[in-house]
C-alpha positions as CSV (number, residue, x, y, z in Angstrom):
1,M,0.0,0.0,-0.1
2,K,1.2,3.5,-0.7
3,V,1.4,6.4,1.9
4,G,-1.6,8.2,0.1
5,D,-3.8,5.0,0.0
6,A,-2.9,4.4,3.6
7,I,-3.6,7.8,4.8
8,A,-7.2,7.9,2.9
9,E,-7.8,4.5,4.5
10,I,-7.1,5.8,8.1
11,M,-9.3,8.7,7.4
12,K,-12.0,6.2,6.1
13,R,-11.8,4.0,9.0
14,E,-11.9,6.9,11.4
15,G,-15.2,8.2,9.8
16,I,-14.1,11.0,7.4
17,E,-16.7,11.0,4.6
18,I,-15.6,14.5,3.0
19,L,-12.3,16.1,2.4
20,C,-12.5,19.7,1.7
21,G,-9.4,21.3,-0.2
22,Y,-7.5,23.1,-2.9
23,P,-5.2,21.4,-5.2
24,V,-2.4,20.4,-5.7
25,N,-2.4,18.0,-2.9
26,H,-2.2,14.6,-3.9
27,L,-4.2,13.2,-1.0
28,L,-7.4,14.6,-2.9
29,E,-6.9,11.8,-5.6
30,Y,-6.3,9.2,-3.0
31,A,-9.4,10.3,-1.1
32,A,-11.7,10.0,-4.1
33,K,-10.1,6.4,-5.0
34,A,-11.1,5.5,-1.0
35,D,-14.6,7.0,-1.8
36,I,-14.2,10.1,0.2
37,R,-15.9,12.9,-1.4
38,P,-13.4,16.0,-2.2
39,V,-14.9,19.3,-2.2
40,I,-12.8,21.8,-3.9
41,V,-12.9,25.3,-2.7
42,R,-12.0,28.6,-4.6
43,Q,-9.7,29.5,-1.7
44,E,-8.2,27.8,1.4
45,R,-9.8,29.7,4.2
46,I,-13.2,28.8,3.1
47,G,-12.5,25.0,3.1
48,L,-11.3,25.1,6.5
49,H,-14.4,26.9,7.6
50,M,-16.4,24.2,5.8
51,A,-14.5,21.5,7.7
52,D,-14.8,23.5,10.9
53,A,-18.7,23.3,10.4
54,I,-18.7,19.8,9.9
55,S,-17.2,19.1,13.0
56,R,-19.1,21.6,15.1
57,V,-22.6,20.5,14.2
58,T,-21.9,16.8,14.6
59,S,-20.5,17.8,18.2
60,G,-16.9,16.0,17.1
61,K,-18.7,12.5,15.8
62,K,-17.5,13.7,12.4
63,I,-14.3,15.1,11.9
64,G,-13.8,18.0,9.4
65,A,-10.7,17.6,7.3
66,F,-9.0,19.7,4.9
67,C,-6.0,19.6,2.7
68,M,-4.1,22.0,0.5
69,Q,-0.6,22.5,-1.5
70,H,2.4,23.2,-0.1
71,G,3.8,26.9,0.1
72,P,1.2,29.7,-0.5
73,G,-1.9,27.3,-0.1
74,A,-0.5,26.4,3.2
75,E,0.3,29.9,3.6
76,N,-3.3,31.3,2.8
77,A,-4.9,28.6,5.1
78,Y,-3.0,30.1,8.4
79,G,-6.0,32.1,9.4
80,G,-8.7,29.4,9.3
81,V,-6.4,27.0,11.1
82,A,-6.1,29.7,13.6
83,Q,-10.0,30.4,13.8
84,S,-10.4,26.7,14.9
85,Y,-7.6,27.0,17.2
86,S,-9.5,29.8,18.9
87,E,-12.5,28.1,19.1
88,S,-11.1,24.6,20.2
89,V,-12.6,22.9,17.0
90,P,-11.5,19.4,16.1
91,L,-10.2,19.9,12.6
92,L,-7.7,17.5,10.8
93,V,-5.5,19.7,8.3
94,L,-3.2,17.8,6.0
95,P,-1.3,20.0,4.3
96,Q,1.2,18.9,1.3
97,G,4.8,19.7,2.2
98,Y,8.0,20.3,0.4
99,A,10.1,17.5,-0.5
100,R,11.8,16.3,2.6
101,R,15.3,17.2,1.3
102,I,14.4,21.1,0.9
103,A,11.7,21.1,3.5
104,N,13.7,23.1,6.1
105,I,15.5,25.1,3.8
106,D,14.5,29.0,4.0
107,P,12.0,30.6,2.8
108,N,10.1,27.4,2.3
109,F,7.0,27.3,4.7
110,S,6.7,24.2,6.9
111,S,3.0,23.8,8.2
112,S,3.9,21.6,11.2
113,R,6.5,23.9,12.6
114,R,4.7,27.5,11.7
115,M,1.0,25.9,12.7
116,A,2.1,24.5,15.9
117,D,1.4,27.6,17.9
118,I,-2.4,27.7,16.5
119,S,-2.9,23.7,16.8
120,K,-3.2,21.1,19.5
121,F,-1.1,18.6,17.5
122,A,1.6,19.2,14.7
123,E,3.7,16.5,13.2
124,P,5.3,16.1,9.6
125,V,5.5,12.8,8.0
126,T,9.4,11.8,7.3
127,I,9.3,8.0,7.5
128,P,6.8,6.3,5.6
129,G,6.2,3.4,7.8
130,E,5.1,5.9,10.6
131,I,2.3,6.9,9.1
132,C,-0.2,4.8,11.2
133,N,1.3,6.0,14.5
134,I,1.2,9.7,13.3
135,M,-2.3,9.5,12.5
136,R,-3.2,7.8,15.5
137,R,-1.8,10.4,17.5
138,A,-3.3,13.2,15.5
139,F,-7.1,11.5,15.8
140,S,-6.2,10.8,19.5
141,N,-5.8,14.4,20.1
142,L,-8.8,15.4,17.9
143,R,-10.9,13.0,19.9
144,N,-9.9,13.2,23.4
145,G,-9.3,16.2,25.8
146,R,-9.9,20.0,24.7
147,S,-9.7,19.8,21.1
148,G,-8.3,22.0,18.4
149,P,-6.5,21.4,14.8
150,A,-4.2,18.5,14.4
151,I,-1.6,18.9,11.7
152,V,-0.1,16.0,9.6
153,E,2.3,17.6,6.9
154,I,2.8,15.3,4.3
155,P,6.0,15.6,2.0
156,T,5.2,15.9,-1.6
157,D,8.0,13.3,-2.6
158,I,6.3,10.6,0.0
159,W,3.1,9.8,-1.5
160,N,4.0,7.1,-3.7
161,E,6.5,5.2,-1.3
162,E,5.3,1.6,-0.6
163,I,4.7,0.7,3.2
164,G,3.0,-2.5,2.7
165,D,-0.7,-3.5,4.6
166,I,-1.5,-1.2,7.5
167,D,-2.3,-2.3,11.0
168,Y,-4.7,0.3,12.4
169,Q,-7.7,0.6,14.7
170,P,-10.0,3.9,15.1
171,V,-8.7,5.5,18.1
172,G,-11.2,5.5,21.4
173,V,-12.8,8.6,23.0
174,H,-12.1,8.9,26.8
175,K,-13.8,11.2,29.2
176,Y,-12.9,12.3,32.6
177,G,-14.9,13.8,35.2
178,P,-14.2,16.4,38.2
179,D,-12.5,15.5,41.8
180,M,-15.6,14.6,43.9
181,A,-14.1,16.8,46.7
182,D,-14.6,19.9,44.5
183,V,-17.8,18.9,43.4
184,R,-19.0,19.2,47.1
185,K,-17.3,22.3,47.5
186,A,-19.3,23.4,44.3
187,A,-22.5,22.1,45.6
188,A,-22.0,23.9,49.0
189,A,-21.4,27.3,47.5
190,I,-24.5,26.9,44.9
191,L,-26.8,26.0,48.0
192,A,-25.6,29.0,49.9
193,A,-26.1,31.4,46.8
194,K,-29.1,33.7,46.6
195,R,-29.0,34.8,43.0
196,P,-26.7,32.2,41.1
197,V,-26.4,32.6,37.2
198,I,-25.4,29.6,35.2
199,Y,-23.0,30.7,31.9
200,A,-22.8,27.7,29.3
201,G,-20.0,27.6,26.8
202,T,-19.0,25.6,23.9
203,G,-17.9,22.6,26.1
204,V,-21.8,21.8,26.7
205,Q,-22.2,21.5,23.1
206,W,-18.9,19.1,22.5
207,A,-20.1,17.0,25.4
208,E,-23.8,17.1,24.2
209,A,-24.8,17.9,27.7
210,W,-27.8,19.9,26.8
211,P,-30.3,17.6,28.8
212,Q,-27.8,17.7,31.8
213,L,-27.7,21.5,31.6
214,R,-31.6,21.8,31.4
215,T,-32.0,19.3,34.4
216,F,-29.2,21.4,36.3
217,A,-31.0,24.9,35.6
218,E,-34.6,23.6,36.5
219,L,-33.1,21.8,39.8
220,L,-31.8,25.2,40.8
221,G,-34.4,27.6,39.4
222,A,-31.6,29.5,38.0
223,P,-31.3,31.6,35.0
224,V,-29.2,30.4,32.1
225,T,-27.0,32.4,29.8
226,T,-24.5,31.2,27.3
227,S,-21.5,32.4,25.2
228,L,-22.0,32.8,21.3
229,G,-20.6,29.4,21.1
230,G,-22.6,28.0,23.5
231,K,-25.7,29.6,22.1
232,S,-28.6,26.8,21.5
233,S,-27.0,24.5,24.1
234,F,-30.1,25.6,26.4
235,P,-33.2,26.4,24.4
236,E,-33.9,30.2,24.5
237,N,-37.9,29.9,24.6
238,H,-37.3,28.2,28.2
239,P,-38.6,30.2,30.9
240,L,-35.3,30.8,32.6
241,S,-33.2,31.5,29.6
242,L,-31.7,35.0,29.5
243,G,-30.2,34.6,25.9
244,S,-26.5,34.7,24.6
245,G,-23.9,37.2,25.3
246,G,-21.5,38.5,23.0
247,N,-20.5,42.1,21.7
248,A,-24.1,42.7,21.9
249,V,-26.3,41.3,24.9
250,P,-29.9,41.2,25.7
251,K,-31.0,43.5,28.6
252,P,-31.8,40.1,30.9
253,V,-28.1,38.8,30.6
254,H,-26.8,42.0,31.6
255,H,-29.3,42.5,34.3
256,F,-28.8,39.2,36.0
257,V,-24.9,38.8,35.6
258,E,-24.8,42.5,37.4
259,K,-27.1,41.0,40.3
260,A,-25.4,37.7,40.5
261,D,-23.9,36.5,43.9
262,L,-22.5,33.3,42.1
263,I,-21.5,32.7,38.1
264,I,-21.4,28.8,37.7
265,G,-19.4,28.7,34.2
266,I,-20.0,25.0,32.7
267,G,-17.9,24.2,29.6
268,C,-16.4,27.6,29.0
269,S,-13.1,29.3,29.1
270,F,-14.2,32.6,30.6
271,T,-11.8,34.0,27.9
272,E,-11.4,37.9,28.0
273,T,-12.6,38.8,24.6
274,N,-14.7,41.8,22.9
275,F,-17.1,39.3,21.7
276,G,-18.3,37.8,25.0
277,I,-20.1,39.0,28.2
278,K,-18.0,41.5,30.2
279,F,-18.2,39.9,33.8
280,P,-18.0,42.5,36.7
281,K,-15.2,42.3,38.9
282,G,-15.7,41.1,42.2
283,K,-18.0,38.1,41.3
284,K,-17.8,34.6,42.7
285,F,-17.0,32.3,40.1
286,I,-17.5,28.2,40.0
287,H,-15.6,27.3,36.8
288,A,-16.0,23.9,35.3
289,T,-14.0,23.2,32.0
290,L,-12.2,20.5,30.2
291,D,-9.0,22.5,30.2
292,P,-7.4,23.1,33.5
293,N,-5.3,25.8,31.9
294,H,-8.4,27.9,31.7
295,L,-8.6,28.1,35.6
296,N,-7.6,31.5,37.0
297,K,-6.5,32.6,33.5
298,D,-9.0,35.5,32.9
299,V,-11.3,35.1,36.1
300,V,-10.5,34.0,39.5
301,S,-11.8,30.4,40.2
302,A,-13.1,30.3,43.8
303,I,-13.8,26.4,42.8
304,G,-12.5,24.6,39.9
305,L,-14.1,21.7,38.4
306,V,-11.9,19.9,35.6
307,G,-13.5,17.5,33.3
308,D,-16.3,16.8,30.5
309,A,-19.1,19.2,30.9
310,G,-21.8,16.3,30.6
311,L,-19.8,14.3,33.6
312,T,-19.3,17.6,35.8
313,L,-23.0,18.4,35.6
314,D,-24.1,14.8,36.3
315,A,-22.0,14.7,39.6
316,L,-23.3,18.3,40.5
317,I,-26.8,17.3,39.7
318,G,-26.4,13.8,42.1
319,E,-24.7,16.2,44.7
320,L,-27.4,18.9,44.8
321,K,-30.2,16.4,45.0
322,Q,-29.0,15.0,48.4
323,T,-30.5,18.5,49.6
324,I,-32.7,19.7,46.9
325,K,-35.2,17.0,46.6
326,S,-37.5,18.5,43.8
327,N,-37.2,21.4,41.4
328,R,-37.0,24.9,43.1
329,D,-40.0,27.1,42.6
330,T,-39.0,29.6,39.7
331,K,-42.1,31.7,39.8
332,E,-40.2,34.9,41.1
333,V,-37.1,34.6,38.9
334,V,-39.3,33.8,35.9
335,K,-41.3,36.9,36.4
336,E,-38.0,39.3,36.8
337,I,-36.9,37.6,33.5
338,T,-40.0,38.5,31.8
339,T,-40.3,41.8,33.1
340,V,-36.7,43.0,32.2
341,R,-37.2,41.5,28.7
342,A,-40.3,43.2,28.1
343,E,-38.9,46.5,28.9
344,W,-35.8,45.6,26.8
345,M,-38.2,44.3,23.6
346,A,-40.0,47.6,23.8
347,Q,-36.9,49.6,23.1
348,W,-36.2,47.4,19.9
349,E,-39.8,46.5,18.7
350,P,-40.0,49.8,16.4
351,L,-36.8,48.1,14.6
352,L,-37.7,44.8,14.4
353,H,-40.9,45.9,12.9
354,S,-39.9,49.0,10.9
355,N,-41.7,49.5,7.6
356,E,-39.0,51.9,6.4
357,A,-36.8,51.6,3.5
358,P,-33.8,51.2,3.1
359,L,-34.9,48.3,5.1
360,S,-34.1,48.0,9.0
361,P,-31.6,44.8,9.3
362,Y,-33.5,43.9,12.3
363,R,-36.7,43.8,10.4
364,V,-34.9,41.4,8.1
365,I,-33.8,39.5,11.0
366,H,-37.1,39.4,12.6
367,E,-38.8,38.3,9.4
368,L,-36.3,35.5,8.8
369,M,-37.0,34.2,12.2
370,Q,-40.8,34.0,11.7
371,G,-40.1,32.4,8.1
372,V,-38.2,29.4,9.3
373,D,-38.9,26.2,11.0
374,P,-36.5,26.4,13.9
375,K,-36.3,22.7,14.4
376,N,-35.1,22.1,11.0
377,T,-32.6,25.2,10.6
378,I,-29.1,25.7,11.5
379,I,-28.0,29.7,11.1
380,T,-24.8,31.1,11.5
381,H,-23.9,34.8,11.6
382,D,-21.0,36.7,10.3
383,A,-18.3,38.9,11.8
384,G,-19.5,42.6,12.8
385,S,-22.8,44.0,12.3
386,P,-24.5,40.7,11.4
387,R,-23.3,38.9,14.5
388,D,-24.1,41.7,16.7
389,Q,-27.6,42.7,15.2
390,I,-28.8,38.7,15.3
391,S,-27.5,37.2,18.3
392,P,-29.5,38.9,20.9
393,F,-32.7,38.4,19.1
394,W,-32.6,35.0,17.1
395,V,-34.3,32.6,19.5
396,S,-32.5,29.3,19.3
397,T,-34.6,26.2,20.5
398,E,-32.7,23.1,19.3
399,P,-29.2,22.1,20.1
400,M,-26.7,23.0,17.4
401,S,-29.2,25.2,15.6
402,Y,-26.9,28.0,16.0
403,I,-23.1,28.5,15.1
404,G,-22.0,31.4,17.0
405,W,-18.4,32.1,16.9
406,G,-16.0,35.1,17.4
407,K,-12.7,35.0,19.2
408,T,-10.9,36.0,16.2
409,T,-13.7,37.1,14.0
410,Q,-12.6,36.5,10.4
411,L,-15.0,38.2,7.9
412,G,-16.5,35.8,5.6
413,M,-16.5,33.0,7.9
414,G,-20.3,32.3,7.9
415,L,-20.6,31.0,4.2
416,G,-18.0,28.2,4.8
417,L,-19.7,27.3,8.0
418,A,-23.0,27.3,6.3
419,M,-21.5,25.1,3.5
420,G,-20.1,22.7,6.0
421,A,-23.2,22.4,7.9
422,K,-25.1,21.7,5.0
423,L,-22.7,18.9,4.2
424,A,-23.0,17.4,7.5
425,K,-26.5,17.9,7.9
426,P,-28.3,17.9,4.3
427,D,-31.9,17.6,5.8
428,K,-31.6,21.0,7.3
429,L,-32.0,24.5,6.1
430,C,-28.7,26.0,6.4
431,I,-28.7,29.9,6.5
432,N,-25.6,32.4,6.7
433,L,-26.2,36.0,7.8
434,W,-23.3,38.1,6.2
435,G,-22.8,41.8,5.2
436,D,-21.5,43.5,2.5
437,A,-17.9,43.6,3.8
438,A,-17.8,40.1,4.5
439,I,-19.2,39.0,1.1
440,G,-16.1,40.9,-0.3
441,F,-13.7,38.5,1.6
442,T,-15.3,34.9,0.6
443,G,-18.1,35.8,-2.1
444,M,-16.6,33.9,-4.7
445,D,-17.1,30.6,-2.8
446,F,-20.7,31.0,-3.5
447,E,-19.7,29.6,-6.8
448,T,-18.5,26.6,-4.7
449,A,-21.9,26.1,-3.2
450,V,-23.1,25.9,-6.9
451,R,-20.5,23.8,-8.2
452,E,-20.7,21.3,-5.5
453,R,-24.5,21.3,-5.0
454,I,-24.5,22.7,-1.6
455,P,-28.0,24.5,-1.4
456,I,-27.6,26.8,1.4
457,L,-29.4,30.1,2.2
458,S,-27.6,33.2,2.2
459,I,-28.9,36.3,3.8
460,L,-27.0,39.3,2.7
461,L,-27.4,42.7,4.7
462,N,-26.4,45.1,1.9
463,N,-25.8,49.1,3.2
464,F,-23.1,49.9,0.7
465,S,-20.8,50.7,3.6
466,M,-18.6,49.5,6.3
467,A,-21.2,50.9,8.9
468,I,-19.6,49.6,12.1
469,E,-16.4,51.6,10.8
470,L,-18.3,54.8,10.3
471,K,-17.8,55.9,14.1
472,V,-14.3,55.4,14.1
473,M,-13.4,56.7,10.7
474,P,-15.2,59.8,10.1
475,I,-12.7,61.9,8.2
476,S,-11.4,59.2,5.9
477,T,-15.2,58.7,5.2
478,E,-15.9,62.5,4.7
479,K,-12.7,63.2,2.9
480,Y,-12.1,59.9,0.5
481,R,-15.4,57.9,1.0
482,S,-13.1,55.0,2.5
483,T,-15.9,53.2,4.3
484,D,-18.3,53.1,1.1
485,I,-18.7,49.5,-0.6
486,S,-20.9,48.6,-3.8
487,G,-22.0,45.8,-5.6
488,N,-25.0,44.1,-6.9
489,Y,-24.8,40.8,-5.0
490,A,-28.1,39.1,-6.4
491,D,-26.7,39.3,-10.0
492,M,-23.4,37.7,-8.8
493,A,-25.3,34.9,-7.3
494,K,-27.0,34.4,-10.6
495,A,-23.8,34.6,-12.6
496,F,-22.4,31.8,-10.6
497,G,-25.6,29.6,-11.5
498,G,-27.3,30.0,-8.1
499,Y,-30.7,31.9,-7.2
500,G,-30.5,35.3,-6.6
501,E,-33.1,38.1,-5.5
502,R,-32.8,41.5,-4.4
503,V,-35.2,43.0,-2.1
504,T,-35.8,46.8,-1.5
505,Q,-39.4,47.0,0.3
506,P,-40.3,45.6,3.7
507,D,-43.7,44.2,2.5
508,Q,-41.3,41.8,0.1
509,I,-39.1,40.4,2.8
510,Q,-41.3,37.4,3.6
511,A,-42.2,36.4,0.5
512,A,-38.8,36.6,-0.7
513,I,-37.8,34.3,2.1
514,Q,-40.1,31.8,1.4
515,R,-39.0,31.7,-2.5
516,G,-35.3,31.3,-1.1
517,I,-36.3,28.5,1.1
518,E,-38.2,26.7,-1.7
519,Q,-35.2,27.3,-4.1
520,T,-32.9,25.6,-1.5
521,K,-35.5,22.6,-1.4
522,A,-35.1,22.4,-5.1
523,G,-31.1,21.8,-4.6
524,H,-30.1,25.4,-5.7
525,P,-27.8,27.9,-3.5
526,V,-29.6,31.1,-2.4
527,L,-28.4,34.5,-1.9
528,L,-31.1,37.0,-0.9
529,E,-29.8,40.6,-0.9
530,F,-31.4,43.1,1.4
531,I,-30.8,46.8,0.9
532,T,-30.6,48.1,4.3
533,A,-30.0,51.2,6.2
534,K,-26.6,52.1,7.9
535,E,-27.7,50.9,11.1
536,T,-25.1,51.3,13.9
537,R,-27.1,50.7,16.9
538,V,-26.6,47.5,18.8
539,S,-27.9,46.1,21.9
540,K,-25.2,47.1,24.8
541,F,-25.1,48.1,28.2
């Protein structure tokens, strides 16, 4: 068996069905030979985003994989790997490397060296017979502990070398839970708290600990908020839901976090970021995380619980039930949540129902939420205004129905996420919400959706401006129009062979959305372009 055949066979045994990539990387041919579908993108970063989504929406049950050529292909992929690293996403990255005799000669780019700081695992293949050991280490790192990208760099002169039959068994998944002494300390602190707030992160999604989170919240009668990555881990139509917190937050999140005497972080890192909740100083934190390096990193952990979010919640629930024999009465806390939310929504209702033209982006988001079946929808935002406009108001009711992200906020990521989600979950309506700045980064890959038969629904908010920058670039805007952008993107979608439609009036929004959904059901990628106002208001406190 040749090295290329061996790698493809190992990937197949590990359950990989799709390999996103850009040529020339000879693994694409070996994968196709092994019945792994190659999906060819227009540029490397979007392929990494697609692979990223495959891992996310399956909670790592399926591992997203991406390969690219050596040199400029690997260099251009750096940002996508960094994005997945920041979000702890398991991602198998298989760059082709330079021939071994020149691999370490300047200025040749070594992916395994240069990407080591943005990956969990990075190793080059230098001895053909070691391929099974290297791939085993890569997959073990992907499937166990806090995850991240695994880089396996394959020199271009090694593909055809013979290694004989391979002896490879898929790696196991091994979970660990917290020390029961810490669980008892945490339970005591929870029982003593008067106003606890639960903060759920992405770790709940990876652990698929959605039932345990709900049981835990209902047992305590405690309100729940989430990070952007944790959004949809707790049903946001539940009476105890506060919504998610990013750069923009719903008022209930701000209100309850400010008044909390204990914040219980489950499956989160508490990483300080502009795209997360700003926790006030002086709060007491219980921090449950898979990675002990998160403890005391950005907040002081009064009590640390190290382990899988599901096992941690099971342990906490078991300990608390020795004292709390039935679910606490939630009447007062639900009344407070309802009152604060009603006050907040009253301020935003005019924008959510605006009849003005150019359109309010909030009206578009509201109409979109009314027009889809939430049980059958996966939606993601893009960086900047689309993220801040949708995240407070979109009500996620099903696990992994919302792909939230943001620590490095790469413009244009939403398109790849939607395409990857559709590949992994073909029966779902997969939507990306982006702006006219984001489409400038990755818009050409709408053609990938057409060519690869990936019928997503792209919702474009076009205000002909970098609106979020207007406040920080007033002089360059006034003198040189530096924040202006232009384009007819609905026509671009048509030119690529997809379905495109431009919408300018509020009474056209819902009908256009329904036409778009029907087109996706017919197998066509859709881009609906909504001409919106230069809206800069976001829900911040």
